[in-house]
ZALUMPA-705632 format. One record per residue (C-alpha): residue in one letter; x, y, z. Coordinates in steps of 0.05 Angstrom, whole numbers, padded with zeros to 5 digits, always signed. Layout:
ZALUMPA-705632
aXYZ
...
end
This chain:
ZALUMPA-705632
x-00100-01924+00292
x-00089-01919+00218
x-00111-01859+00176
x-00183-01870+00156
x-00165-01848+00085
x-00117-01906+00079
x-00152-01973+00075
x-00124-02024+00123
x-00145-02096+00101
x-00174-02135+00155
x-00150-02204+00175
x-00217-02230+00150
x-00202-02263+00083
x-00245-02240+00025
x-00250-02314+00000
x-00283-02332+00067
x-00334-02278+00058
x-00352-02296-00011
x-00357-02370+00005
x-00404-02350+00061
x-00355-02361+00119
x-00389-02330+00183
x-00370-02263+00211
x-00404-02240+00274
x-00442-02173+00277
x-00478-02133+00327
x-00530-02080+00318
x-00541-02030+00372
x-00598-01995+00405
x-00604-01923+00382
x-00582-01884+00439
x-00531-01929+00473
x-00491-01963+00418
x-00432-01987+00461
x-00470-02023+00515
x-00499-02093+00516
x-00565-02108+00480
x-00631-02110+00516
x-00682-02165+00529
x-00691-02217+00583
x-00658-02285+00584
x-00690-02327+00526
x-00705-02400+00534
x-00644-02442+00517
x-00676-02509+00504
x-00740-02548+00491
x-00744-02561+00566
x-00742-02487+00581
x-00801-02477+00535
x-00841-02534+00568
x-00828-02504+00637
x-00849-02433+00613
x-00914-02460+00580
x-00931-02498+00644
x-00913-02439+00689
x-00952-02389+00648
x-01013-02427+00633
x-01003-02424+00558
x-01053-02465+00521
x-01036-02456+00450
x-00973-02442+00410
x-00962-02413+00338
x-00909-02453+00299
x-00891-02391+00255
x-00845-02378+00195
x-00842-02328+00138
x-00838-02332+00061
x-00793-02291+00019
x-00835-02228+00031
x-00837-02235+00105
x-00909-02257+00109
x-00919-02295+00175
x-00948-02365+00165
x-00967-02407+00225
x-01003-02468+00251
x-01037-02465+00320
x-01016-02523+00362
x-01049-02540+00429
x-01000-02542+00488
x-01021-02616+00498
x-00982-02630+00434
x-00922-02585+00453
x-00874-02644+00455
x-00893-02667+00386
x-00882-02595+00358
x-00816-02587+00394
x-00793-02655+00373
x-00821-02664+00302
x-00841-02595+00280
x-00906-02574+00246
x-00919-02593+00172
x-00942-02547+00119
x-00960-02553+00044
x-00904-02504+00023
x-00929-02486-00045
x-00991-02458-00011
x-00954-02417+00039
x-00922-02366-00008
x-00855-02357-00043
x-00810-02403-00006
x-00783-02446-00064
x-00838-02503-00063
x-00875-02533-00121
x-00942-02572-00116
x-00910-02638-00119
x-00857-02625-00065
x-00854-02659+00005
x-00883-02618+00063
x-00843-02562+00096
x-00830-02578+00169
x-00827-02518+00215
x-00776-02532+00270
x-00784-02483+00329
x-00727-02445+00359
x-00736-02445+00433
x-00700-02376+00441
x-00757-02345+00401
x-00811-02360+00449
x-00858-02300+00455
x-00926-02297+00492
x-00980-02257+00458
x-00987-02198+00509
x-01058-02185+00491
x-01078-02260+00497
x-01026-02289+00545
x-01052-02361+00538
x-01022-02363+00469
x-00946-02361+00450
x-00907-02356+00388
x-00846-02397+00367
x-00807-02375+00305
x-00787-02435+00263
x-00732-02457+00214
x-00756-02496+00158
x-00732-02565+00136
x-00754-02613+00080
x-00738-02686+00087
x-00698-02674+00149
x-00651-02623+00116
x-00650-02547+00124
x-00690-02516+00069
x-00645-02466+00034
x-00705-02421+00011
x-00723-02407+00085
x-00704-02332+00100
x-00692-02348+00172
x-00643-02401+00153
x-00607-02358+00103
x-00594-02306+00160
x-00574-02361+00207
x-00521-02385+00155
x-00494-02313+00144
x-00491-02305+00222
x-00456-02370+00230
x-00403-02350+00179
x-00393-02285+00216
x-00386-02325+00280
x-00329-02367+00254
x-00290-02305+00245
x-00306-02280+00314
x-00356-02225+00298
x-00432-02215+00315
x-00477-02164+00283
x-00527-02129+00327
x-00584-02093+00298
x-00638-02041+00322
x-00697-02035+00277
x-00743-01971+00273
x-00807-01994+00243
x-00855-01938+00223
x-00929-01951+00210
x-00994-01917+00190
x-01060-01923+00230
x-01115-01918+00178
x-01190-01931+00170
x-01228-01958+00111
x-01287-01916+00087
x-01354-01942+00067
x-01335-01930-00005
x-01274-01976+00002
x-01223-01920+00002
x-01172-01908+00059
x-01166-01849+00105
x-01123-01831+00166
x-01155-01862+00228
x-01150-01795+00265
x-01193-01748+00224
x-01162-01686+00261
x-01092-01708+00241
x-01086-01654+00184
x-01027-01613+00198
x-00979-01598+00138
x-00922-01614+00184
x-00948-01666+00238
x-00883-01695+00259
x-00877-01699+00336
x-00944-01664+00342
x-00962-01675+00415
x-01036-01666+00406
x-01041-01721+00350
x-01000-01768+00394
x-01047-01754+00451
x-01106-01771+00411
x-01076-01839+00396
x-01049-01852+00468
x-01097-01910+00479
x-01068-01950+00421
x-00993-01929+00425
x-00991-01939+00500
x-01019-02009+00492
x-00965-02024+00440
x-00912-01994+00487
x-00935-02032+00549
x-00934-02097+00507
x-00862-02084+00484
x-00841-02073+00555
x-00878-02133+00580
x-00839-02176+00529
x-00774-02149+00555
x-00757-02109+00493
x-00750-02043+00524
x-00795-01992+00490
x-00754-01926+00499
x-00794-01879+00454
x-00856-01869+00415
x-00870-01812+00369
x-00917-01785+00317
x-00877-01790+00253
x-00871-01741+00194
x-00936-01763+00158
x-01005-01756+00182
x-01027-01819+00217
x-00957-01845+00221
x-00922-01871+00285
x-00856-01901+00306
x-00847-01941+00369
x-00773-01962+00384
x-00747-02020+00425
x-00679-02045+00443
x-00628-02074+00398
x-00605-02147+00397
x-00566-02194+00354
x-00590-02197+00282
x-00631-02260+00286
x-00667-02237+00350
x-00682-02171+00322
x-00709-02202+00258
x-00756-02246+00296
x-00781-02188+00338
x-00792-02145+00276
x-00835-02199+00247
x-00875-02206+00314
x-00878-02127+00322
x-00912-02122+00253
x-00960-02178+00269
x-00975-02148+00338
x-00990-02078+00314
x-01032-02101+00255
x-01071-02146+00303
x-01082-02093+00357
x-01107-02045+00301
x-01155-02096+00272
x-01185-02107+00340
x-01205-02034+00341
x-01232-02035+00269
x-01170-02001+00243
x-01115-02016+00193
x-01042-02014+00211
x-00994-02015+00150
x-00921-02019+00143
x-00927-02010+00068
x-00869-01964+00044
x-00913-01911+00009
x-00986-01918+00019
x-01000-01843+00004
x-00964-01807-00057
x-00961-01740-00019
x-00939-01764+00049
x-00873-01789+00077
x-00865-01863+00072
x-00853-01921+00123
x-00780-01937+00139
x-00751-01991+00179
x-00682-01962+00188
x-00630-02012+00213
x-00579-01988+00265
x-00522-02034+00263
x-00456-02047+00299
x-00407-02103+00297
x-00380-02138+00361
x-00326-02183+00381
x-00310-02215+00449
x-00364-02171+00479
x-00338-02105+00451
x-00365-02060+00399
x-00311-02058+00345
x-00344-02000+00309
x-00336-01956+00369
x-00277-01906+00377
x-00262-01842+00413
x-00285-01786+00367
x-00218-01749+00383
x-00183-01810+00350
x-00227-01810+00289
x-00201-01765+00235
x-00271-01753+00213
x-00297-01740+00285
x-00352-01791+00279
x-00331-01837+00336
x-00318-01899+00287
x-00262-01945+00282
x-00222-01962+00223
x-00261-02029+00216
x-00327-01989+00216
x-00304-01947+00159
x-00288-02009+00119
x-00357-02037+00137
x-00384-01973+00109
x-00342-01981+00046
x-00375-02051+00034
x-00443-02021+00045
x-00432-01969-00006
x-00401-02019-00054
x-00460-02064-00053
x-00516-02014-00041
x-00542-02015-00112
x-00552-02090-00105
x-00572-02099-00034
x-00628-02047-00038
x-00668-02099-00076
x-00672-02135-00010
x-00675-02076+00038
x-00730-02041-00008
x-00757-02103-00039
x-00824-02080-00069
x-00847-02039-00131
x-00876-01989-00080
x-00810-01984-00042
x-00780-01938-00096
x-00838-01886-00088
x-00811-01873-00020
x-00741-01863-00043
x-00752-01794-00067
x-00729-01723-00046
x-00796-01688-00026
x-00865-01697+00009
x-00920-01655+00035
x-00879-01639+00097
x-00820-01613+00056
x-00776-01677+00058
x-00787-01751+00046
x-00733-01767+00097
x-00710-01822+00049
x-00642-01836+00015
x-00634-01826-00059
x-00557-01825-00062
x-00502-01872-00039
x-00468-01833+00016
x-00451-01829+00089
x-00443-01775+00142
x-00457-01754+00211
x-00527-01736+00239
x-00552-01714+00171
x-00616-01751+00146
x-00601-01734+00073
x-00550-01790+00078
x-00560-01866+00059
x-00517-01882+00119
x-00522-01837+00179
x-00476-01839+00241
x-00521-01812+00295
x-00474-01831+00351
x-00405-01865+00360
x-00402-01937+00346
x-00461-01947+00304
x-00487-01939+00232
x-00559-01926+00211
x-00579-01956+00143
x-00635-01915+00118
x-00650-01956+00053
x-00689-02006+00095
x-00766-01998+00090
x-00827-02026+00123
x-00835-02081+00069
x-00768-02111+00079
x-00761-02183+00102
x-00716-02170+00162
x-00680-02236+00153
x-00659-02223+00084
x-00645-02151+00096
x-00599-02164+00152
x-00564-02220+00114
x-00549-02167+00058
x-00525-02114+00105
x-00480-02164+00142
x-00451-02196+00078
x-00439-02126+00045
x-00405-02099+00107
x-00363-02158+00120
x-00339-02154+00047
x-00318-02086+00059
x-00278-02106+00125
x-00245-02165+00089
x-00224-02124+00029
x-00205-02061+00070
x-00251-02019+00026
x-00244-01942+00034
x-00309-01911+00054
x-00287-01845+00023
x-00297-01778+00054
x-00363-01767+00092
x-00410-01715+00062
x-00435-01694+00132
x-00447-01620+00118
x-00479-01630+00052
x-00556-01627+00037
x-00556-01679-00016
x-00627-01669-00034
x-00610-01597-00054
x-00543-01611-00085
x-00538-01609-00161
x-00518-01666-00204
x-00453-01632-00217
x-00438-01622-00143
x-00456-01695-00127
x-00409-01718-00184
x-00352-01676-00156
x-00364-01710-00086
x-00364-01779-00120
x-00436-01791-00097
x-00475-01842-00138
x-00549-01852-00143
x-00589-01911-00117
x-00631-01953-00166
x-00695-01914-00181
x-00740-01979-00185
x-00743-02050-00168
x-00726-02074-00237
x-00661-02038-00237
x-00645-02059-00166
x-00655-02135-00184
x-00607-02124-00247
x-00555-02099-00196
x-00569-02155-00148
x-00559-02212-00199
x-00491-02184-00218
x-00469-02182-00146
x-00424-02243-00128
x-00416-02224-00054
x-00493-02226-00043
x-00502-02284-00088
x-00456-02325-00044
x-00486-02299+00020
x-00558-02316+00003
x-00535-02387-00016
x-00545-02442-00063
x-00616-02477-00068
x-00632-02543-00100
x-00624-02525-00172
x-00607-02450-00171
x-00576-02393-00129
x-00626-02360-00082
x-00611-02294-00119
x-00638-02322-00184
x-00703-02348-00150
x-00710-02280-00114
x-00698-02240-00179
x-00748-02285-00219
x-00804-02272-00166
x-00790-02196-00162
x-00784-02185-00235
x-00851-02218-00240
x-00878-02172-00188
x-00846-02111-00228
x-00877-02136-00295
x-00950-02143-00261
x-00945-02073-00236
x-00916-02045-00301
x-00974-02076-00338
x-01023-02036-00298
x-01053-01972-00326
x-01056-01920-00270
x-01105-01862-00263
x-01048-01813-00271
x-01031-01844-00339
x-01107-01835-00361
x-01109-01765-00336
x-01045-01747-00368
x-01048-01782-00435
x-01118-01798-00455
x-01130-01733-00493
x-01061-01701-00493
x-01044-01715-00564
end
């Protein structure tokens, strides 16, 4: 193996990546990164779906897709019309469905179900969900986030690679007070450092075990549930899979948790930072790249000069993530609120969120953590991320690093970056992530690799459409006058 400090260009051509040529990736489950992904055998065809619907007594199916923001949209179709849905899809007035590139005069969106995404609603098993790809006038719709990820996955596959992803989705359980305000659902969850508190977890057993049972019933392998760092915050992990499958599952998981909470009169939120003093909601991606059934990131730690158990290809992938981090964070942390999570401190003592562009071993002040041999955790990703767009960005950035043989630099494994001074970080070559959505979109629109990966739409690049929507979001937020501003400035002068 070549010395990790000496970039070894991959056989993947840079021009192929920039043009969107496919490179396969694989993301791995948190504790077993070199093994095969989890989950049962998915339906492979429309006939398989028909057989399952008949066998399981399913009476209704959601034809579901997402807009730019990851909001699930759907029509409920009776099983008696399953053949029509599988053959012709379900029609939608796209302009009414959210930010998905449609104008009021455009032809309908047609949602075409992917049989492999078939998912029964565990709490209502006579209903199932099918994730859909969008077409318009019989052609793939380039503004469809799922289609965008499909295209990037296909480009990777042409080069023999597959990305596998494990997603760690954190959420708060809240209750709305009579005065309209929000409070933690568990009124006794008040510790200053509540992370892993067994008593708080026990008080929520009824809810979290229902979620866990449903994950296992779906074959997704829930392997851990914990009370997270903030009051009222939880994380429930499930097995990794290929990038598209994990994105489909992340959308369903958010929908399922929110639905189960509403049935109890509660609110579940994946909002990155619902409380200024508490740790925010992440959706960390654990990623690995696979080829011919083997994890190409994995190496014997004894053979890795940095001792992290990563291959040379993995370090090049990290080099790509670092190279494009300032731009792709506009996709992995896509809201105004996202950047209030990306800070150093919180009530518990740490926000557990990245602020700097770095990598290292099992050190949670790093942007990219290597918790185990053969996988990389990207901690920029938060609960508001559209997982299709986030996975596209991570795959494209990492593959560019692999294609160009980018040097990851030395890890900063032993450094607490949250305590390091500006001078110390400068000496280490550690740069800072964008501090707000506006700056992130400025970086994104200048990034040619991500521009190519996200694709061309009818009269613009998707990047330009995305940036326009996100800039408008930023401007609306910036125009608001907060209570903090009034308290601070009203009579200061």
